[in-house]
PQR file with spaces between the fields and no chain letter, atoms N, CA, C, O and H, PARSE charges and radii, in Angstrom:
ATOM       1  N    MET     1       0.786   -1.077   -0.035 -0.4000 1.5000
ATOM       2  CA   MET     1       0.085    0.013    0.051 -0.0000 2.0000
ATOM       3  C    MET     1       0.909    1.285    0.012  0.5500 1.7000
ATOM       4  O    MET     1       0.567    2.303    0.613 -0.5500 1.4000
ATOM       5  N    SER     2       2.001    1.184   -0.715 -0.4000 1.5000
ATOM       6  CA   SER     2       2.905    2.281   -0.672 -0.0000 2.0000
ATOM       7  C    SER     2       2.369    3.578   -1.587  0.5500 1.7000
ATOM       8  O    SER     2       2.793    4.724   -1.439 -0.5500 1.4000
ATOM       9  H    SER     2       2.279    0.357   -1.203  0.4000 1.0000
ATOM      10  N    TYR     3       1.411    3.197   -2.506 -0.4000 1.5000
ATOM      11  CA   TYR     3       0.873    4.273   -3.071 -0.0000 2.0000
ATOM      12  C    TYR     3       0.147    5.469   -2.311  0.5500 1.7000
ATOM      13  O    TYR     3       0.266    6.666   -2.570 -0.5500 1.4000
ATOM      14  H    TYR     3       1.067    2.266   -2.627  0.4000 1.0000
ATOM      15  N    GLY     4      -0.578    4.922   -1.385 -0.4000 1.5000
ATOM      16  CA   GLY     4      -1.258    5.754   -0.352 -0.0000 2.0000
ATOM      17  C    GLY     4      -0.136    6.624    0.585  0.5500 1.7000
ATOM      18  O    GLY     4      -0.408    7.739    1.030 -0.5500 1.4000
ATOM      19  H    GLY     4      -0.675    3.949   -1.175  0.4000 1.0000
ATOM      20  N    ALA     5       0.932    6.068    0.775 -0.4000 1.5000
ATOM      21  CA   ALA     5       1.982    6.691    1.493 -0.0000 2.0000
ATOM      22  C    ALA     5       2.531    7.931    0.672  0.5500 1.7000
ATOM      23  O    ALA     5       2.692    9.072    1.106 -0.5500 1.4000
ATOM      24  H    ALA     5       1.153    5.163    0.413  0.4000 1.0000
ATOM      25  N    CYS     6       2.794    7.445   -0.654 -0.4000 1.5000
ATOM      26  CA   CYS     6       3.305    8.227   -1.664 -0.0000 2.0000
ATOM      27  C    CYS     6       2.355    9.395   -1.814  0.5500 1.7000
ATOM      28  O    CYS     6       2.891   10.500   -1.722 -0.5500 1.4000
ATOM      29  H    CYS     6       2.664    6.518   -1.006  0.4000 1.0000
ATOM      30  N    VAL     7       1.241    9.373   -1.995 -0.4000 1.5000
ATOM      31  CA   VAL     7       0.109   10.374   -2.017 -0.0000 2.0000
ATOM      32  C    VAL     7       0.288   11.448   -0.878  0.5500 1.7000
ATOM      33  O    VAL     7       0.434   12.659   -1.042 -0.5500 1.4000
ATOM      34  H    VAL     7       0.805    8.476   -2.069  0.4000 1.0000
ATOM      35  N    GLY     8       0.246   10.754    0.314 -0.4000 1.5000
ATOM      36  CA   GLY     8       0.226   11.632    1.463 -0.0000 2.0000
ATOM      37  C    GLY     8       1.447   12.332    1.690  0.5500 1.7000
ATOM      38  O    GLY     8       1.453   13.462    2.177 -0.5500 1.4000
ATOM      39  H    GLY     8       0.128    9.770    0.448  0.4000 1.0000
ATOM      40  N    ASP     9       2.734   11.568    1.283 -0.4000 1.5000
ATOM      41  CA   ASP     9       3.869   12.359    1.172 -0.0000 2.0000
ATOM      42  C    ASP     9       4.185   13.632    0.090  0.5500 1.7000
ATOM      43  O    ASP     9       4.934   14.589    0.283 -0.5500 1.4000
ATOM      44  H    ASP     9       2.729   10.650    0.887  0.4000 1.0000
ATOM      45  N    ALA    10       3.482   13.370   -0.944 -0.4000 1.5000
ATOM      46  CA   ALA    10       3.559   14.429   -2.044 -0.0000 2.0000
ATOM      47  C    ALA    10       2.721   15.591   -1.667  0.5500 1.7000
ATOM      48  O    ALA    10       3.051   16.738   -1.967 -0.5500 1.4000
ATOM      49  H    ALA    10       2.873   12.592   -1.100  0.4000 1.0000
ATOM      50  N    PHE    11       1.508   15.273   -0.933 -0.4000 1.5000
ATOM      51  CA   PHE    11       0.706   16.375   -0.480 -0.0000 2.0000
ATOM      52  C    PHE    11       1.264   17.205    0.693  0.5500 1.7000
ATOM      53  O    PHE    11       1.077   18.417    0.803 -0.5500 1.4000
ATOM      54  H    PHE    11       1.240   14.341   -0.689  0.4000 1.0000
ATOM      55  N    SER    12       1.955   16.458    1.547 -0.4000 1.5000
ATOM      56  CA   SER    12       2.688   17.093    2.613 -0.0000 2.0000
ATOM      57  C    SER    12       3.851   18.172    1.995  0.5500 1.7000
ATOM      58  O    SER    12       4.023   19.312    2.429 -0.5500 1.4000
ATOM      59  H    SER    12       2.107   15.474    1.457  0.4000 1.0000
ATOM      60  N    ILE    13       4.519   17.616    1.010 -0.4000 1.5000
ATOM      61  CA   ILE    13       5.629   18.248    0.304 -0.0000 2.0000
ATOM      62  C    ILE    13       5.046   19.502   -0.343  0.5500 1.7000
ATOM      63  O    ILE    13       5.717   20.534   -0.359 -0.5500 1.4000
ATOM      64  H    ILE    13       4.379   16.691    0.658  0.4000 1.0000
ATOM      65  N    LEU    14       3.871   19.457   -0.857 -0.4000 1.5000
ATOM      66  CA   LEU    14       3.300   20.469   -1.595 -0.0000 2.0000
ATOM      67  C    LEU    14       2.744   21.730   -0.487  0.5500 1.7000
ATOM      68  O    LEU    14       2.637   22.918   -0.791 -0.5500 1.4000
ATOM      69  H    LEU    14       3.326   18.618   -0.844  0.4000 1.0000
ATOM      70  N    LEU    15       2.487   21.230    0.621 -0.4000 1.5000
ATOM      71  CA   LEU    15       2.146   22.075    1.850 -0.0000 2.0000
ATOM      72  C    LEU    15       3.229   22.784    2.408  0.5500 1.7000
ATOM      73  O    LEU    15       3.081   23.772    3.126 -0.5500 1.4000
ATOM      74  H    LEU    15       2.574   20.265    0.868  0.4000 1.0000
ATOM      75  N    HIS    16       4.483   22.222    2.040 -0.4000 1.5000
ATOM      76  CA   HIS    16       5.825   22.592    2.513 -0.0000 2.0000
ATOM      77  C    HIS    16       5.871   22.514    4.233  0.5500 1.7000
ATOM      78  O    HIS    16       6.225   23.419    4.990 -0.5500 1.4000
ATOM      79  H    HIS    16       4.603   21.419    1.456  0.4000 1.0000
ATOM      80  N    LEU    17       5.431   21.238    4.573 -0.4000 1.5000
ATOM      81  CA   LEU    17       5.516   20.730    5.996 -0.0000 2.0000
ATOM      82  C    LEU    17       6.830   20.309    6.417  0.5500 1.7000
ATOM      83  O    LEU    17       7.661   20.133    5.527 -0.5500 1.4000
ATOM      84  H    LEU    17       5.143   20.503    3.959  0.4000 1.0000
ATOM      85  N    ASN    18       7.148   20.125    7.561 -0.4000 1.5000
ATOM      86  CA   ASN    18       8.449   19.643    8.003 -0.0000 2.0000
ATOM      87  C    ASN    18       8.538   18.202    8.060  0.5500 1.7000
ATOM      88  O    ASN    18       7.620   17.538    7.580 -0.5500 1.4000
ATOM      89  H    ASN    18       6.472   20.268    8.284  0.4000 1.0000
ATOM      90  N    THR    19       9.473   17.679    8.557 -0.4000 1.5000
ATOM      91  CA   THR    19       9.869   16.248    8.378 -0.0000 2.0000
ATOM      92  C    THR    19       8.776   15.226    9.039  0.5500 1.7000
ATOM      93  O    THR    19       8.242   14.264    8.486 -0.5500 1.4000
ATOM      94  H    THR    19      10.219   18.219    8.947  0.4000 1.0000
ATOM      95  N    TRP    20       8.611   15.646   10.225 -0.4000 1.5000
ATOM      96  CA   TRP    20       7.680   14.594   10.977 -0.0000 2.0000
ATOM      97  C    TRP    20       6.164   14.766   10.586  0.5500 1.7000
ATOM      98  O    TRP    20       5.359   13.854   10.777 -0.5500 1.4000
ATOM      99  H    TRP    20       9.044   16.427   10.674  0.4000 1.0000
ATOM     100  N    GLN    21       5.860   15.797   10.112 -0.4000 1.5000
ATOM     101  CA   GLN    21       4.406   16.052    9.463 -0.0000 2.0000
ATOM     102  C    GLN    21       4.370   15.447    8.266  0.5500 1.7000
ATOM     103  O    GLN    21       3.269   15.003    7.938 -0.5500 1.4000
ATOM     104  H    GLN    21       6.514   16.538    9.958  0.4000 1.0000
ATOM     105  N    THR    22       5.544   15.261    7.288 -0.4000 1.5000
ATOM     106  CA   THR    22       5.513   14.577    6.082 -0.0000 2.0000
ATOM     107  C    THR    22       5.204   12.921    6.388  0.5500 1.7000
ATOM     108  O    THR    22       4.378   12.220    5.803 -0.5500 1.4000
ATOM     109  H    THR    22       6.438   15.621    7.554  0.4000 1.0000
ATOM     110  N    LYS    23       6.026   12.568    7.368 -0.4000 1.5000
ATOM     111  CA   LYS    23       5.954   11.110    7.966 -0.0000 2.0000
ATOM     112  C    LYS    23       4.435   10.996    8.342  0.5500 1.7000
ATOM     113  O    LYS    23       3.814   10.025    7.909 -0.5500 1.4000
ATOM     114  H    LYS    23       6.696   13.138    7.843  0.4000 1.0000
ATOM     115  N    LEU    24       3.889   11.794    9.010 -0.4000 1.5000
ATOM     116  CA   LEU    24       2.425   11.502    9.499 -0.0000 2.0000
ATOM     117  C    LEU    24       1.501   11.515    8.332  0.5500 1.7000
ATOM     118  O    LEU    24       0.671   10.614    8.211 -0.5500 1.4000
ATOM     119  H    LEU    24       4.393   12.582    9.362  0.4000 1.0000
ATOM     120  N    PHE    25       1.601   12.556    7.398 -0.4000 1.5000
ATOM     121  CA   PHE    25       0.728   12.453    6.229 -0.0000 2.0000
ATOM     122  C    PHE    25       0.870   11.101    5.535  0.5500 1.7000
ATOM     123  O    PHE    25      -0.141   10.486    5.195 -0.5500 1.4000
ATOM     124  H    PHE    25       2.275   13.288    7.496  0.4000 1.0000
ATOM     125  N    ALA    26       2.275   10.551    5.282 -0.4000 1.5000
ATOM     126  CA   ALA    26       2.514    9.406    4.633 -0.0000 2.0000
ATOM     127  C    ALA    26       1.786    8.216    5.397  0.5500 1.7000
ATOM     128  O    ALA    26       1.241    7.295    4.789 -0.5500 1.4000
ATOM     129  H    ALA    26       3.096   11.050    5.558  0.4000 1.0000
ATOM     130  N    TYR    27       1.822    8.312    6.734 -0.4000 1.5000
ATOM     131  CA   TYR    27       1.258    7.174    7.556 -0.0000 2.0000
ATOM     132  C    TYR    27      -0.164    7.250    7.225  0.5500 1.7000
ATOM     133  O    TYR    27      -0.689    6.226    6.788 -0.5500 1.4000
ATOM     134  H    TYR    27       2.265    9.060    7.228  0.4000 1.0000
ATOM     135  N    VAL    28      -0.901    8.358    7.373 -0.4000 1.5000
ATOM     136  CA   VAL    28      -2.392    8.504    7.355 -0.0000 2.0000
ATOM     137  C    VAL    28      -2.775    8.128    5.834  0.5500 1.7000
ATOM     138  O    VAL    28      -3.808    7.497    5.609 -0.5500 1.4000
ATOM     139  H    VAL    28      -0.474    9.190    7.727  0.4000 1.0000
ATOM     140  N    GLY    29      -2.060    8.465    4.975 -0.4000 1.5000
ATOM     141  CA   GLY    29      -2.328    8.127    3.551 -0.0000 2.0000
ATOM     142  C    GLY    29      -2.274    6.730    3.243  0.5500 1.7000
ATOM     143  O    GLY    29      -2.986    6.210    2.384 -0.5500 1.4000
ATOM     144  H    GLY    29      -1.220    8.977    5.158  0.4000 1.0000
ATOM     145  N    ASP    30      -1.333    6.049    4.022 -0.4000 1.5000
ATOM     146  CA   ASP    30      -1.257    4.541    3.808 -0.0000 2.0000
ATOM     147  C    ASP    30      -2.519    4.013    4.685  0.5500 1.7000
ATOM     148  O    ASP    30      -3.236    3.154    4.172 -0.5500 1.4000
ATOM     149  H    ASP    30      -0.755    6.472    4.719  0.4000 1.0000
ATOM     150  N    LEU    31      -2.760    4.400    5.734 -0.4000 1.5000
ATOM     151  CA   LEU    31      -3.940    3.911    6.552 -0.0000 2.0000
ATOM     152  C    LEU    31      -5.208    3.919    5.624  0.5500 1.7000
ATOM     153  O    LEU    31      -5.873    2.894    5.475 -0.5500 1.4000
ATOM     154  H    LEU    31      -2.177    5.098    6.150  0.4000 1.0000
ATOM     155  N    LEU    32      -5.544    5.174    4.966 -0.4000 1.5000
ATOM     156  CA   LEU    32      -6.634    5.407    4.169 -0.0000 2.0000
ATOM     157  C    LEU    32      -6.677    4.294    3.195  0.5500 1.7000
ATOM     158  O    LEU    32      -7.629    3.528    3.051 -0.5500 1.4000
ATOM     159  H    LEU    32      -5.004    6.007    5.087  0.4000 1.0000
ATOM     160  N    THR    33      -5.577    4.272    2.548 -0.4000 1.5000
ATOM     161  CA   THR    33      -5.406    3.183    1.451 -0.0000 2.0000
ATOM     162  C    THR    33      -5.922    1.803    1.740  0.5500 1.7000
ATOM     163  O    THR    33      -6.715    1.190    1.025 -0.5500 1.4000
ATOM     164  H    THR    33      -4.803    4.895    2.665  0.4000 1.0000
ATOM     165  N    VAL    34      -5.396    1.381    2.853 -0.4000 1.5000
ATOM     166  CA   VAL    34      -5.699   -0.043    3.550 -0.0000 2.0000
ATOM     167  C    VAL    34      -7.225    0.133    3.844  0.5500 1.7000
ATOM     168  O    VAL    34      -8.024   -0.698    3.413 -0.5500 1.4000
ATOM     169  H    VAL    34      -4.752    1.878    3.434  0.4000 1.0000
ATOM     170  N    PHE    35      -7.624    1.199    4.568 -0.4000 1.5000
ATOM     171  CA   PHE    35      -9.266    1.018    4.855 -0.0000 2.0000
ATOM     172  C    PHE    35     -10.020    1.038    3.515  0.5500 1.7000
ATOM     173  O    PHE    35     -11.005    0.307    3.412 -0.5500 1.4000
ATOM     174  H    PHE    35      -6.975    1.874    4.918  0.4000 1.0000
ATOM     175  N    ILE    36      -9.655    1.796    2.498 -0.4000 1.5000
ATOM     176  CA   ILE    36     -10.614    1.711    1.253 -0.0000 2.0000
ATOM     177  C    ILE    36     -10.324    0.336    0.575  0.5500 1.7000
ATOM     178  O    ILE    36     -11.283   -0.152   -0.023 -0.5500 1.4000
ATOM     179  H    ILE    36      -8.855    2.390    2.581  0.4000 1.0000
ATOM     180  N    THR    37      -9.289   -0.288    0.571 -0.4000 1.5000
ATOM     181  CA   THR    37      -8.849   -1.489   -0.065 -0.0000 2.0000
ATOM     182  C    THR    37      -9.748   -2.696    0.606  0.5500 1.7000
ATOM     183  O    THR    37     -10.262   -3.587   -0.071 -0.5500 1.4000
ATOM     184  H    THR    37      -8.510    0.108    1.057  0.4000 1.0000
ATOM     185  N    VAL    38      -9.865   -2.586    2.099 -0.4000 1.5000
ATOM     186  CA   VAL    38     -10.669   -3.523    2.772 -0.0000 2.0000
ATOM     187  C    VAL    38     -12.125   -3.326    2.625  0.5500 1.7000
ATOM     188  O    VAL    38     -12.884   -4.279    2.453 -0.5500 1.4000
ATOM     189  H    VAL    38      -9.448   -1.862    2.648  0.4000 1.0000
ATOM     190  N    SER    39     -12.528   -2.089    2.691 -0.4000 1.5000
ATOM     191  CA   SER    39     -13.980   -1.699    2.608 -0.0000 2.0000
ATOM     192  C    SER    39     -14.749   -2.007    1.307  0.5500 1.7000
ATOM     193  O    SER    39     -15.947   -2.285    1.249 -0.5500 1.4000
ATOM     194  H    SER    39     -11.911   -1.315    2.831  0.4000 1.0000
ATOM     195  N    ILE    40     -13.817   -1.911    0.187 -0.4000 1.5000
ATOM     196  CA   ILE    40     -14.489   -2.159   -1.189 -0.0000 2.0000
ATOM     197  C    ILE    40     -15.176   -3.423   -1.352  0.5500 1.7000
ATOM     198  O    ILE    40     -16.334   -3.446   -1.767 -0.5500 1.4000
ATOM     199  H    ILE    40     -12.844   -1.685    0.235  0.4000 1.0000
ATOM     200  N    PRO    41     -14.504   -4.534   -1.036 -0.5600 1.5000
ATOM     201  CA   PRO    41     -15.134   -5.915   -1.176  0.2800 2.0000
ATOM     202  C    PRO    41     -16.472   -6.067   -0.214  0.5500 1.7000
ATOM     203  O    PRO    41     -17.508   -6.648   -0.538 -0.5500 1.4000
ATOM     204  N    LYS    42     -16.233   -5.474    0.914 -0.4000 1.5000
ATOM     205  CA   LYS    42     -17.324   -5.537    1.838 -0.0000 2.0000
ATOM     206  C    LYS    42     -18.567   -4.795    1.388  0.5500 1.7000
ATOM     207  O    LYS    42     -19.700   -5.207    1.635 -0.5500 1.4000
ATOM     208  H    LYS    42     -15.392   -5.002    1.176  0.4000 1.0000
ATOM     209  N    LEU    43     -18.340   -3.827    0.804 -0.4000 1.5000
ATOM     210  CA   LEU    43     -19.480   -2.918    0.210 -0.0000 2.0000
ATOM     211  C    LEU    43     -20.141   -3.690   -1.082  0.5500 1.7000
ATOM     212  O    LEU    43     -21.345   -3.764   -1.327 -0.5500 1.4000
ATOM     213  H    LEU    43     -17.419   -3.492    0.604  0.4000 1.0000
ATOM     214  N    MET    44     -19.072   -4.243   -1.842 -0.4000 1.5000
ATOM     215  CA   MET    44     -19.773   -5.068   -2.985 -0.0000 2.0000
ATOM     216  C    MET    44     -20.577   -6.284   -2.558  0.5500 1.7000
ATOM     217  O    MET    44     -21.542   -6.627   -3.240 -0.5500 1.4000
ATOM     218  H    MET    44     -18.093   -4.183   -1.644  0.4000 1.0000
ATOM     219  N    ARG    45     -20.290   -6.842   -1.650 -0.4000 1.5000
ATOM     220  CA   ARG    45     -20.929   -8.169   -1.155 -0.0000 2.0000
ATOM     221  C    ARG    45     -22.308   -7.600   -0.669  0.5500 1.7000
ATOM     222  O    ARG    45     -23.371   -8.098   -1.039 -0.5500 1.4000
ATOM     223  H    ARG    45     -19.506   -6.564   -1.096  0.4000 1.0000
ATOM     224  N    ARG    46     -22.234   -6.586    0.135 -0.4000 1.5000
ATOM     225  CA   ARG    46     -23.432   -5.996    0.697 -0.0000 2.0000
ATOM     226  C    ARG    46     -24.638   -5.618   -0.419  0.5500 1.7000
ATOM     227  O    ARG    46     -25.830   -5.902   -0.301 -0.5500 1.4000
ATOM     228  H    ARG    46     -21.370   -6.181    0.436  0.4000 1.0000
ATOM     229  N    SER    47     -24.074   -4.983   -1.406 -0.4000 1.5000
ATOM     230  CA   SER    47     -24.800   -4.379   -2.557 -0.0000 2.0000
ATOM     231  C    SER    47     -25.439   -5.472   -3.516  0.5500 1.7000
ATOM     232  O    SER    47     -26.538   -5.359   -4.059 -0.5500 1.4000
ATOM     233  H    SER    47     -23.106   -4.753   -1.503  0.4000 1.0000
ATOM     234  N    SER    48     -24.498   -6.638   -3.644 -0.4000 1.5000
ATOM     235  CA   SER    48     -25.092   -7.898   -4.388 -0.0000 2.0000
ATOM     236  C    SER    48     -26.041   -8.576   -3.834  0.5500 1.7000
ATOM     237  O    SER    48     -26.730   -9.283   -4.570 -0.5500 1.4000
ATOM     238  H    SER    48     -23.605   -6.730   -3.202  0.4000 1.0000
ATOM     239  N    LYS    49     -26.326   -8.532   -2.366 -0.4000 1.5000
ATOM     240  CA   LYS    49     -27.392   -9.380   -1.784 -0.0000 2.0000
ATOM     241  C    LYS    49     -28.582   -8.661   -1.887  0.5500 1.7000
ATOM     242  O    LYS    49     -29.597   -9.293   -1.594 -0.5500 1.4000
ATOM     243  H    LYS    49     -25.767   -7.958   -1.768  0.4000 1.0000
ATOM     244  N    LEU    50     -28.733   -7.319   -2.282 -0.4000 1.5000
ATOM     245  CA   LEU    50     -29.832   -6.709   -2.278 -0.0000 2.0000
ATOM     246  C    LEU    50     -31.028   -7.066   -3.277  0.5500 1.7000
ATOM     247  O    LEU    50     -32.084   -6.435   -3.227 -0.5500 1.4000
ATOM     248  H    LEU    50     -27.908   -6.806   -2.520  0.4000 1.0000
């Protein structure tokens, strides 16, 4: 899930944040990517049962 970390990293660099904030944005971007990746199949199964 390094793509989410790269997006968070790039966003923080565009905002001219310092090092620890860049790492925080990368971590949050990574967590969001994992959450979305895990949520999509669950949503797909719910919608197919309707």
